[in-house]
Backbone bond lengths (Angstrom), bond angles and torsions (degrees), N, CA, C in turn:
res aa  C-N    CA-C-N  psi(-1)  N-CA   C-N-CA  omega(-1)  CA-C   N-CA-C  phi
1 M - - - 1.444 - - 1.522 110.53 -
2 R 1.336 116.80 -35.96 1.462 119.67 179.37 1.523 111.48 -61.23
3 F 1.325 116.17 -37.30 1.456 120.86 179.38 1.522 110.26 -59.90
4 H 1.331 117.27 -43.80 1.463 121.35 -179.12 1.520 110.89 -66.33
5 T 1.323 116.92 -38.60 1.461 121.10 176.97 1.528 109.30 -64.96
6 F 1.318 116.62 -41.92 1.459 121.83 177.92 1.528 110.89 -61.26
7 I 1.317 116.74 -48.14 1.465 121.52 179.78 1.527 109.93 -60.04
8 F 1.339 116.29 -45.57 1.457 119.97 -179.70 1.525 111.14 -61.78
9 A 1.332 117.24 -44.81 1.461 120.80 -179.29 1.530 110.88 -63.20
10 L 1.321 117.24 -42.12 1.458 120.02 177.85 1.528 111.37 -66.10
11 A 1.327 115.76 -38.96 1.464 119.62 179.10 1.520 111.04 -62.35
12 V 1.323 116.65 -43.24 1.466 120.47 178.04 1.522 110.07 -63.97
13 G 1.319 116.64 -43.97 1.462 120.25 178.46 1.509 112.18 -62.35
14 L 1.316 116.22 -42.36 1.459 120.36 178.71 1.515 110.67 -65.57
15 A 1.317 116.73 -42.59 1.467 120.38 179.11 1.518 110.69 -62.23
16 C 1.302 117.37 -43.88 1.467 120.72 179.31 1.519 110.53 -67.86
17 G 1.325 116.27 -39.34 1.457 119.90 -179.87 1.513 112.23 -66.94
18 C 1.319 116.74 -34.17 1.460 120.21 -178.31 1.518 112.44 -86.03
19 A 1.314 117.89 -12.52 1.457 120.62 -174.71 1.515 112.14 -59.23
20 S 1.307 117.20 -32.77 1.456 119.41 -177.76 1.528 112.41 -99.50
21 E 1.308 117.76 -4.56 1.450 120.84 -178.47 1.524 110.84 -83.87
22 H 1.290 114.42 162.82 1.452 121.03 176.97 1.526 109.53 -79.30
23 F 1.296 116.24 129.71 1.451 121.02 176.35 1.518 109.08 -92.97
24 T 1.307 115.75 141.28 1.449 121.80 176.30 1.517 108.04 -95.01
25 K 1.325 117.09 126.81 1.467 121.37 179.58 1.516 109.36 -84.83
26 S 1.328 114.72 143.59 1.450 120.17 178.40 1.524 109.38 -150.10
27 H 1.310 116.00 177.30 1.463 122.17 175.85 1.523 107.43 -154.79
28 G 1.313 115.21 169.34 1.451 118.87 -179.85 1.525 111.13 103.59
29 D 1.326 116.24 -152.35 1.462 122.29 -173.29 1.528 111.58 -78.74
30 V 1.321 115.57 92.96 1.467 120.93 179.10 1.529 110.87 -68.92
31 G 1.310 117.73 -25.15 1.466 120.90 179.30 1.516 112.06 -58.56
32 Q 1.310 116.60 -44.93 1.463 120.12 179.27 1.523 111.30 -65.52
33 F 1.332 116.99 -35.79 1.461 121.24 176.52 1.530 110.37 -63.23
34 I 1.330 116.42 -45.67 1.471 121.34 178.18 1.523 109.93 -60.70
35 L 1.308 116.45 -46.64 1.460 121.69 -178.95 1.531 111.56 -60.77
36 L 1.315 116.87 -44.93 1.472 120.01 179.33 1.518 111.59 -63.49
37 R 1.328 117.41 -40.13 1.464 120.30 177.34 1.530 110.16 -64.00
38 A 1.310 117.04 -44.49 1.467 120.56 -179.98 1.528 110.82 -60.40
39 I 1.314 117.33 -43.33 1.469 121.26 179.19 1.527 110.04 -67.30
40 D 1.342 117.39 -42.14 1.476 121.01 177.03 1.522 111.48 -57.91
41 Y 1.335 117.38 -32.50 1.464 122.21 -178.37 1.531 112.14 -90.27
42 G 1.326 117.61 10.42 1.451 120.80 175.65 1.510 115.09 94.67
43 G 1.324 117.23 9.57 1.457 121.08 -179.85 1.512 112.50 -72.66
44 S 1.323 114.97 154.28 1.456 121.67 179.12 1.524 109.40 -124.83
45 P 1.327 117.38 85.92 1.463 118.76 179.27 1.520 111.17 -65.11
46 A 1.329 116.00 152.52 1.464 121.47 178.63 1.519 109.97 -66.27
47 T 1.325 116.49 -34.37 1.457 121.02 179.18 1.518 109.42 -151.61
48 T 1.314 114.78 153.18 1.463 120.54 172.71 1.527 109.91 -123.62
49 N 1.318 116.76 0.47 1.462 122.26 -178.03 1.521 111.03 -107.13
50 G 1.313 116.15 145.51 1.452 121.57 174.26 1.520 114.65 67.92
51 L 1.320 116.82 21.55 1.460 119.94 -179.43 1.526 110.18 -78.11
52 P 1.329 116.92 148.18 1.468 118.74 178.62 1.524 111.07 -64.73
53 I 1.308 115.93 150.62 1.459 121.44 176.90 1.523 108.03 -88.03
54 V 1.328 116.45 130.90 1.461 121.92 179.59 1.530 106.73 -113.69
55 T 1.319 115.50 95.75 1.454 121.13 -177.17 1.517 109.62 -97.26
56 S 1.319 115.61 127.56 1.457 121.41 -178.64 1.517 108.46 -168.20
57 S 1.317 115.87 168.63 1.462 119.48 166.38 1.527 105.78 -87.11
58 W 1.320 117.71 146.38 1.459 121.26 -177.78 1.516 109.75 -158.46
59 R 1.311 114.86 164.91 1.459 121.45 176.51 1.515 108.05 -137.14
60 Y 1.322 115.94 153.52 1.460 119.08 -176.83 1.522 110.81 -147.52
61 A 1.323 114.33 159.63 1.467 122.92 172.65 1.513 107.03 -142.28
62 E 1.313 115.80 149.25 1.460 120.91 -179.36 1.522 108.79 -128.33
63 D 1.340 116.12 140.49 1.457 121.03 174.12 1.522 108.49 -140.04
64 A 1.307 117.57 -167.50 1.466 121.83 -175.67 1.526 113.00 -63.75
65 N 1.325 118.02 -22.27 1.474 121.55 -178.43 1.522 113.83 -90.90
66 G 1.325 117.17 -18.56 1.450 119.28 -178.52 1.510 112.82 150.85
67 T 1.321 115.49 -152.96 1.461 122.15 -176.11 1.523 109.29 -127.51
68 Q 1.324 115.53 135.96 1.460 121.70 176.75 1.524 107.94 -115.82
69 I 1.336 115.43 132.85 1.457 122.02 -175.83 1.526 108.14 -127.14
70 F 1.323 116.69 134.00 1.463 121.88 177.14 1.524 109.44 -117.07
71 L 1.329 115.26 135.89 1.456 123.01 179.57 1.529 108.62 -134.29
72 P 1.329 117.35 169.19 1.463 119.44 174.75 1.534 110.56 -62.78
73 A 1.322 116.20 154.93 1.473 121.35 179.68 1.523 111.47 -57.19
74 S 1.302 117.43 -33.41 1.471 122.01 -177.61 1.531 113.21 -66.32
75 A 1.320 118.24 -13.09 1.468 121.41 -177.98 1.523 113.62 -84.44
76 Y 1.333 118.28 -8.96 1.469 121.01 -172.90 1.534 112.07 -53.74
77 S 1.308 118.46 -54.10 1.472 120.16 -173.56 1.526 112.35 -64.83
78 S 1.326 118.20 -36.42 1.466 118.71 179.25 1.533 111.78 -72.72
79 V 1.332 117.45 -35.07 1.467 120.14 175.61 1.530 109.57 -67.51
80 E 1.328 117.30 -41.41 1.460 120.80 178.37 1.529 111.22 -61.85
81 A 1.326 117.28 -43.05 1.473 120.67 178.19 1.534 110.35 -61.52
82 F 1.320 116.71 -41.31 1.456 121.47 177.46 1.529 110.58 -60.84
83 L 1.335 116.60 -50.90 1.465 120.82 -177.93 1.530 111.60 -65.52
84 N 1.325 117.54 -37.76 1.471 120.43 177.92 1.520 111.14 -59.86
85 Q 1.312 116.37 -38.26 1.464 119.70 179.48 1.528 110.86 -77.72
86 A 1.331 117.20 -44.55 1.466 120.66 -176.94 1.521 111.93 -65.11
87 F 1.327 117.22 -37.36 1.462 121.22 -176.51 1.532 111.94 -113.20
88 A 1.331 117.01 30.91 1.457 121.96 178.22 1.522 109.59 -56.45
89 G 1.306 116.37 133.03 1.451 121.09 178.36 1.511 114.14 87.84
90 S 1.336 118.46 -8.75 1.463 118.90 178.30 1.520 109.71 -79.55
91 R 1.323 116.08 160.14 1.462 119.41 175.75 1.509 108.75 -63.25
92 Q 1.310 115.47 131.20 1.453 120.02 -176.79 1.516 110.73 -131.47
93 F 1.318 114.53 156.89 1.451 122.88 169.46 1.519 105.66 -123.85
94 G 1.310 115.69 124.87 1.455 119.66 178.67 1.506 111.45 98.15
95 P 1.289 114.37 -171.49 1.445 126.62 9.36 1.531 111.83 -71.09
96 K 1.316 115.66 143.35 1.453 122.97 -179.94 1.525 107.70 -125.26
97 V 1.331 116.05 130.80 1.459 122.12 177.68 1.519 107.69 -108.97
98 S 1.323 116.53 136.52 1.461 120.76 179.77 1.524 110.35 -60.99
99 D 1.326 116.35 157.59 1.464 121.34 -177.81 1.518 112.77 -55.38
100 D 1.319 116.92 -35.62 1.468 119.10 -179.80 1.530 112.85 -89.10
101 G 1.337 116.98 0.02 1.456 121.46 176.46 1.518 115.06 77.45
102 S 1.327 117.76 7.31 1.460 120.07 -174.68 1.528 114.04 -87.92
103 H 1.326 118.32 -18.61 1.464 122.04 -177.99 1.526 109.27 -134.45
104 Q 1.314 115.02 150.11 1.464 120.55 174.02 1.514 109.18 -138.27
105 I 1.317 114.94 151.93 1.464 120.28 -177.65 1.524 109.43 -145.40
106 H 1.309 115.47 145.67 1.461 122.78 178.49 1.521 106.17 -146.75
107 E 1.320 117.14 130.13 1.460 121.30 -177.92 1.521 110.33 -124.07
108 Y 1.314 115.75 145.31 1.461 123.69 -179.57 1.520 108.37 -129.19
109 R 1.307 116.21 131.04 1.466 119.51 175.32 1.519 107.67 -82.37
110 M 1.324 116.44 131.42 1.466 120.83 -174.44 1.512 113.77 -79.59
111 S 1.321 116.89 -40.22 1.460 119.42 -175.55 1.518 109.05 -157.30
112 S 1.315 115.78 172.46 1.463 120.04 177.84 1.522 111.30 -69.64
113 K 1.324 117.40 -13.63 1.459 121.90 179.98 1.524 112.47 -91.10
114 G 1.323 117.09 0.15 1.462 120.59 179.17 1.509 111.65 108.60
115 G 1.323 115.01 -163.56 1.453 120.24 -174.99 1.511 109.75 77.81
116 G 1.287 116.47 168.12 1.446 119.17 -179.95 1.508 112.25 -176.38
117 V 1.314 114.07 173.98 1.449 122.38 175.27 1.513 106.53 -123.05
118 Q 1.322 115.78 125.19 1.455 120.64 178.75 1.519 108.22 -114.29
119 L 1.319 115.76 126.28 1.455 122.93 176.75 1.514 107.44 -111.03
120 A 1.313 117.33 127.25 1.460 121.55 178.83 1.514 108.67 -136.31
121 G 1.325 115.39 150.74 1.453 118.59 179.49 1.510 112.21 -153.12
122 D 1.316 114.40 153.41 1.459 122.03 173.05 1.526 107.25 -146.86
123 A 1.310 117.76 -166.25 1.459 121.41 -175.75 1.529 112.80 -69.61
124 T 1.331 118.07 -17.63 1.462 119.93 -175.27 1.521 114.43 -102.53
125 E 1.351 118.17 -31.08 1.456 119.15 -178.05 1.524 111.95 -162.78
126 T 1.318 113.56 166.86 1.462 123.81 172.75 1.514 106.56 -113.23
127 S 1.327 117.25 137.10 1.463 119.29 175.94 1.521 109.51 -128.58
128 V 1.304 114.44 144.88 1.460 122.74 176.05 1.514 106.50 -126.10
129 I 1.321 116.07 129.16 1.454 120.65 175.67 1.519 107.23 -120.31
130 V 1.326 115.81 122.26 1.459 121.80 176.06 1.518 105.77 -103.86
131 L 1.347 115.11 110.46 1.462 121.49 -174.44 1.528 111.68 -96.28
132 R 1.304 115.37 133.96 1.461 120.34 174.78 1.525 109.18 -73.99
133 P 1.318 118.73 145.76 1.454 119.82 170.04 1.524 108.49 -65.77
134 F 1.328 116.91 152.91 1.465 120.03 175.64 1.515 108.47 -57.01
135 G 1.310 116.73 138.96 1.449 121.33 178.08 1.514 114.66 89.03
136 V 1.337 118.46 -8.10 1.452 121.37 177.36 1.510 107.45 -98.86
137 S 1.320 116.06 114.75 1.462 119.55 -178.28 1.514 110.95 -105.86
138 K 1.306 114.22 171.02 1.455 122.38 -179.42 1.503 113.23 -57.61
């Protein structure tokens, strides 16, 4: 449970920290971008081969805690399928849907050293936060 509280606290901090930063717009396979960030932060995906392609427009910002990526709401299920395959067998939380059904969240632990990938979605957007483990800097 502490891990989930930690992930949530870092996600909130990252979201607040990135709120005033400039986001870089991009398009194309966001899955590969997520995977590269996770590996750069010390993550150990179960596989890097044969992963589904997640094509969308997206924007991202990076700070000392990690990378935050925003996509259209319609991208949630394809990003989740990508992460489920890439991080198969890792410790996970979720998927969890809020009581009113308006929000969903799914978290993946990146490595035994910490860090993680948090996927969240609602009716307006999908967000992915790739968190660095403590002590891993840019």
